[in-house]
C-alpha positions, 0 to 999 in steps of 0.5 A: 957480956950483954952490953957488948951484944947491945952495942954490936946490934946498935953498930949494925943499925948504924952500918945499914944506915950508912950503906943505904943513905948518905943523906940520912947518915949525915943528918943523924951525925948532926944530932946530939950523941944520945940520939944517934943510936936510937935513930939509927935503930929506927932507920935500920928497922924500916929499911929492912922491912922496905927491902922485903917488899922492894927487892926480895921478889924471888921469895915469898915476900908476904910470908917474909914480911909476916914473919918480920911482923911477929918477930918484931913484937916478940922482940919487943915483948921479950926485950931481946932478939937474935936479929941485930936490927930487931934487937936494936929496934926493940930497945928503942921501942921499950926505952921510949914507950913507943906507941905500938900502933905506929909500928903496925901502921908502918907494917901495914903500908909495907904490906900494901906494896905487895898488893897495890900498884895504883892508889886513889886518894884514900889509899894514898893517904893511908900509905903516906901515913903508914910508910912515912908519917909514922917514921917521923913520929917514931923519931919524934918519940925519941926526940921528946923522950916520953914528954906526951905534951911535947909529942902532941904539940909536934905530931902534926908538923912531924907528919907533914915532914914525913909526908913531904919527904916521901912525896919527894921520894916518889917524884925522884924515883918515879922511873924506877918505881914504874919500870922495876916494880910497876908502881905509881903512888900518886892518885890519878897519875898515869906514868906514860902521860905525866903532865905539867899539871900533875907535877905542879899539883904534886909540888904544891902539896909538897911545898905546903907540907914543908911550910908546916913542918918548918914550924915544928923543926923550930920547936924541937929540942936543941939535941934534935933540931940541927939534925932535923933541919939538916935533913929538911934542907937536903930534901928542900934542895932536892925538891927545888932540883925536881921543880926545875926539871920538866916532867919528861926529866923526872920520868927519865932520870933519878935527880940527885943532890951532889955530895959537894952540895950536901957539904955546903948545906951542912955548913950553912945549916950549922950557921943558920941553926946557931945564929937562929936564921932558920927560915924556908 
């Protein structure tokens, strides 16, 4: 019967991913079958932590996050949790021998959202590392299946891909982050006077992150390469739409990739991956 409990918890993580992110759901379905449950589990875990700091403002968010932290490590230590999200996540942490420091860094960044609404360069870099780069490293831990040499070789590009995704998210969500939560993530940027110079500077960073990340995608195992490249192309497409927008449009609208475009990207990415035509 424990197998039934385990499967049910994994399915909960899959459902969370499907409810919260169409793009990531599509990307995960492109992985080899053995990779899908652990990646769903990672996404479900980070999604729920993010919910605590983003939407539970009618509750004591700091206490909820601290409880989530304690219960996370208790689940990892005991190898079980009655919280389906934590149970599915601890399976991945223990099965793939995930560095607990990645989890601590992630939770530390979530805590920053409760007390920091403006960032300097140092705090921004620390936030990007904990909120995004380590999530890429959690996934990389699964992709290389405890191969420490492969992890070390791909760690840099994986971090840059996570950073690129997060910076694109910040540009896409600039309006809601500011109006609903009072946050401006980019250092030195004032929402009320977000300028073309600000936008071009951020875009140059993102472009460089994507350039470095692509080399790592090419070196991923076959079971992971298509799914990661697909997510990469979703975000590059979103990034290009943001680049074609004015600062005023970025401030006023949440720019999206329509579903029909995502479907075309899936087909073309499959062809590129199979024929070795992966390029920026």
